N, C-alpha and C positions, 0 to 999 in steps of 0.2 A: 417241637418249636421250629426246627430247621425246615420241616416240610411245609408248615404254615407260612414261613417267610418266603420260601420259594414260590408258593402259590400267589402270595401278595405281590411279589416282584413281577411275576408273569402277567398278573392282572394290570399292573401299572403300565407295562410295556404295551399291552393290548390297547389300553386307553390312548396312549400317545400315538399309536398307529391308526387310531380311528379318525376318518376324515372329519375335518372341522374342529377337532380338539387339539391338534398340534399348535405349538406356539406360533403366533402370527408375526411376520416380519414388520418392522416399523415402516410406515408408508414412505415412499421416496419424497424428499423435500421438493417443493415447487421450485422452478427456475428462479423466481424472485427471491425465495428464501436463501437459495444457494448464493446468489449474487450479493444479497444483503450481508451475508457472513463475512464478506470481503471489505466491509466498511472501513476498517482501519488500515487497509493496504492502499497505498497511494497510487492512483492510476497515472499520475504524472511524477514519477520518481526522480530523485535528485540525480543530476548528471555532473555534480560537483567533482572537480579534480584539482588537487592542490597545485599551486604554482611550484616550480622547481626551487629547491633551496640548497644550502650547503651545510655540512657539519660545522657547528658553531659552539664556541665556549665563551660565555660571558664571565669575566673574572673581575674580582675586586669590588663589586658593587654590594650594596645592602639589598638583600633578597627578602621580599614579602611573598611567601609561597601561596597565598590565597586561602589557606586553611587555618590561618591564625599563627603561623610560624614566621620567625624572623631569623635571618642569618646575616651577621655582619661580615664583611670581607668574604662574601659568598661566591660560589661558582655554579653556573647553570650550563649543562651540556644538552644539546639537542641535535638530532640527525635523522634523516629520512622522514621528516615531518613529525617526529615524536620527541618528547622529553626523554633523555637518556638517564640523567642523574642530576641531583641537586645536593650540594654540600658546601663545606668550608673551603678555605684556601688550600687545604691538603688533598682535595679531590684530584685524582689522577686524570690528566687530559690526554687523550690519544693524539698521536703526532699529526694526523691528517686534519685536525680541527682548526678552523679559523678562530684565532683569539681576538676578542674585542675587550679592550680595557674599560671597565666600568667604575674605575676609582672615583669616588665622590658622587656616583650616580646610584639609581635604584632600579630594581627589577621587580615586576609583578606579572602575574598571568594577564592575558588579554582582558580588557574590560568588557563586560556584558551588559547590555541594556535590555531589560525584560519587557519594557513598554515603549515601543516606537511606532510611528506611523510613516517613517520614510518610505517613499515609493508609492503608498496609496494616498498620502497627502504630501506630495513632493515639495521640495524647496528649490527654487522660489515657487511660491504657491500661486496657482491660478485656478479659476473655477473649472476649467476644462480637465484638470487633473485631480479634482476632488472626488476620490473614489473609495473613501473609507466607510461610509455609512449607506447601507441599503435600507433607507428609511421609508419603506413602503409597507411594512407590517411590523407589529411589536416583536415577533420572534422570527428570525431568519437564520436558523442554524444550517441551512443548506448552502449559504454562500461561504466562499473561502477567500481570505485576504490575498493569497498568492495570485489570484486571478485578476487583481487590480494593480499589482505592484509594477512600477516602471523602474527597471534596473539601472537606467541612466540618471536617476536622481543624483544631482551633485552633492546632496547631503551625505551620501554614503562615504565618499572620499574625505569629506571634511570631518566626519565622525572618526574615521581611521586616523587621520593626521593630527587632529587637535585633541581628540579624546581617547585615543588608544583603543577604540572599539573594535573587537575582532569577531563578535557574534551579537546578534540582536533578534528579538522577537517582534514581528510586525503583526499588529492587531487591527481588526476592524474598529470602527468608531463605537461610541457609547450611546447612540440614539435609541438602540433597541434593548429589550430585556435579554434577548439572545442575539448577538450580533453576527455570529458566524465563526469559522475556524481561523485561528492565527497560524503563522508559519515562522519557523526559526531559520535564520540565514547566517552564513559565514560572510563576513564583510570583505568581499573580494569583487573585483570587476568581473562581470560576465555578461554575455549578450542576452541571456535569457534568465528568467527567475529560477528555473530548474538548475542552472549552473551556479547559483548562489545558495541553494537550499542545503541546510546543514544535514549531512548524511545520518540517517537513523534517528533524528529528533522526533519526538512525538508531536502531534498536533495539540494546540490549545483550543478551547472554546471560550470565546469572549462573552461574558454576561455583564449586565449593568443593573444596578438597583437605584432607587432614589429619584431625583428630580428629572434627569434627562428623559427617560422613557415616558414618564407620566406627562411631562410638558409636550413632548413631540406628538404623542398620540391623543392626549386629552385635548390639545389645540385643534385636532381634526374631528372632534366630537365622537371619539371612539374610546374604548377601553384599551389601556388603563389611563385614568386621569387622576388617580390617587395612589398613595403607597399601598393601601390595601388592594387596590386593583392590580398593582404590580405583582403582589404575591399570588393573587388569584390566578392571573394568566400564567405565571411561572408554574404553579402547582398543576394546573390543567395540562400544561405542556409536558411535564414529567410523567403525569398519569398516562398520557397518550404514548409517550416513549416506552413505558413499561409494558403497555398493551402491545405495542409494535414488537418489542423484544420477545414477548411470550408467543406471538404468532410466528415470528421468525424461527424461534427455537423449536416450535412444533412443526415447522416446515409448511405452514399454511398461508404464507403471504401471497396475495394475488398480484401485487405490484410493488416495486421499490419506492421508498420515500427518502430522498436524500437528506431532508431535514431530520427525520427520525433516526437515520443511520448515525448522524453526528451525536445525537442525544444518547443513543444506545452505546456509542463509543465511550462516552463519559461513564455510564453506568457500569461498563465492564473494565474501567480503569485504563483504557487505551488512549483516551483524550483527556487533557488536563484543563480543569476549570480555572480561568483567569477572570476574576470578578471585580469590575469597577464598582466601588462603594466607598462612601465617605463616613457616614454616621455609625457610631458604635452599636446603637440599637438595631439598625438594619443589618449590619454584619452578623449580629447574634441571631437574627431571624433567618438569615441565609444559612447559617450553620445548622439551625434547627431543621430547615427544609432539606439540607443535604443529608442529615440523619434520617429524615422521614423517607427519602427515596433511595438512600443507599449509595451516595456518591461523595467524593471528597472535594472540598474547595482548596485548590493548590495555593492560590495567592489572592488576596484582596489588593486591588490597585488603587492608589491615591490614599485611601485609608487614613484620613486626617485625624480621626478619633480612635485609631487602633490602640493608643496608649490606655484607653479606658477598659479594654478587655484583653489585655496582654495574656492573662492566665487562660482564657478561653481559646485564644489563638495558639498558644503553646500546646494546649491539650489536644487540639485538632490537627496539629502539625501544619498549620496554615501560615504562610509567609505574608508579611505586609510590605508591598512595594510602594514606597512613599517618596515624596519630595522632602528636601531638607526643611523648607520653611514657607512653602506656598500656603496661603490661607485667605479666607475672607472674600474671595472673588464671587461667591454666591452663598446663600444661607447655610446649605448643608456643609460647607467648608469653614464656617465661621469659627467653630471651636477648635480649629487646628492650632497646635503649639509647636515651637521649634524643638522642644525636648522630646518629641514623639519617638524618634529613633532610639534615643538614650534610654527612655523608660522601657520600651519594648525589649531592648537588649538586656537590661537589668532583670527583666522578667524571665528571660531565657527564651523569648520568642524569636522567630526568624525575621531579620531585617534585610530589606533590599532597597537600594537607592535607585530610582528610575528617572526617566526624563519626560516622556510624553511631549517632547518638544524638539524641533530640529536644531535649535541652538543649545538647549540644555544637554543634549546628548554629547556635545563637544566639551563638556566640563563636569561630568559626573564626579570626577575626583575632587573637584572643588566643592560640589554639593555635599559629598560625604564628609569633607573636612568641616564644613559649616555645622553639620549635624553633630559631629564629634565635639566641636567647640561649645555648642549650646548644651550638650550633655555634661561637659566638664564644668561649666558654670553652674549647673544644677547639682553638682557633687557626684556625678557619675563619670568616672575616669575610664575611658576605653582605649586600650593600646592601639597604635597605628596599625599593627598587623591584623587586629580583629576588624578594624574599620575597612581595610581593603577587602576583607571577606564579603562585605555588603555589596561590593561591585563585581565580585568574581564567583566564588563557590556558591554563595547563597542564591544569586539569580540562576546559576547553572542548575542547581538542585530544583528550584521551582519551575524550571523549563524542561526538566527530565534529561539533561545532557551532562550531568555532573560526573558520569563515568568516563566521558570523553574529554572534558575541558573544565575550566574553572579554578584549577589549582596546578601548581608546578609539581608534578609527581611523575615518576618513571612510567612510560607507556601512554601517557595522555598526549593529546594534540599539542604541538609546540606553538601555542598561541601565547606570545610573549611580548611585553613592552619594556624597553629600557628608557627610563625617565632621566631628564637632565638634573633632577633634584628630587627631594621627597615629594611623591605624588600628592600628598595632602597639603602641599604649599600652593598658594595662589600664583607663585612665580614659576612653577614647574610645568613642563609640557613634554610630550613624547619626543625622545631623541631618535629612536628606531622602533618599528613595529613589525613583528613577524606573525604570519598566519600559517599554521601548519609548517613551520620552519622556513617559510619563504619570506625574505625581507621585502615587504611591500611599501614601507615608508622609511625614509632616511632623511632627517632634517638637514644633513650635510651634502646631500646628493639630489639635485633637481630631477634626475632621471628616476628617482625612487619617490616621487610625489604623484600618486595616481590621480587622474582626473577622468571624469566620465566623457563619453563621446559628445554629449550635449555641450560640454565646455570647450572642447578643442577649437582652436581658432579664436577664442575670446582673448582680449587683451590680458596679458599676465599668464596665460596658459598656452600649452603647446609650443609652436614655433614663432608665435607672434611676439615681437619685441616692444 
């Protein structure tokens, strides 16, 4: 038996040595395939650098940590741009920390708006700066919102000062089924958009279902003009994306396709779907389509009928980014109810309060309070600390930045707001706002009220008296 085994082994070695029978090497990927593999790497990376701050201790305030926790007479320590510790009155404070007395005041993480168009639809709005919709084809995943954003938009500083906004996602508009990539920003003054870009944040891909795309393109005598047309064009686009991915993976691409690279980014989990959608039946269809093609819907935006399918949204891990009580401004929003957020919360689904408005972004805290009040009147009592989560950790999670911000936890970015009262009161507003530990707004110090270059020299701003 041993002799027979030796003979068989020798024969096998001889076959491997025979020309043409040796294992072939995989073909070298084409240059286009190599380049396409880099789709999720930003060719215009963030140059964001935090403004300098100082070691700070906020003491005596009521602390909402953004993750559902509340500490009365709490202490928040931050230094070197990071949260150091959060605790009660007995938390030890290093000698070199600047103490700020928060007695009678409240502390939260920085407020995050998951749905904004500041910069690509700036305020004040003029047609020359209307750069949010590339309404030239039903699907335009090749466009990126950051290439339209005007960093001098005065809306950024107003959102910081009036709303405590420290981070925000800027999206393309909703004219298209696939509108292009979104970008997440830190709400700081910078000369360039790359100087505002949130370091390490994933891109989003804006999609839209319903009335907008079918109206925009149906009115041009082209597909889609119906909701079934919307789905058909969407599915055809995903089929093309899967074919592109297969060619890329096989190293056989002849040329790059920027649109398909964004779609493949979604299929591989690197880019997050942010989907404009109002009606429950359409959201359910989109969830079906996501299962068909193997991607995840991170959040439905507006979602006025989300309360009807809270169980489906919970099961898919999909957030609902909603208004408190906008409804009825078109037929697909007609069945919106003010208890939407409360019912979703009771179901265990993820709730986010968003703005989609240059004024609404300045009072997201009040919008959340309205939703809380409507829920309470419907018999759903939601604690203040949980409602704050709708403005902080939940949007951070749906934007893929929850490991860096969204709650007051050791090691996270020191994005912090000190409010002059309970932030869920209509009478409260930010007293101080820190971004990465830098005090960028102070209601008591005119020098800590940032304005854009566009506003300098205007009456009431800069040195003009």
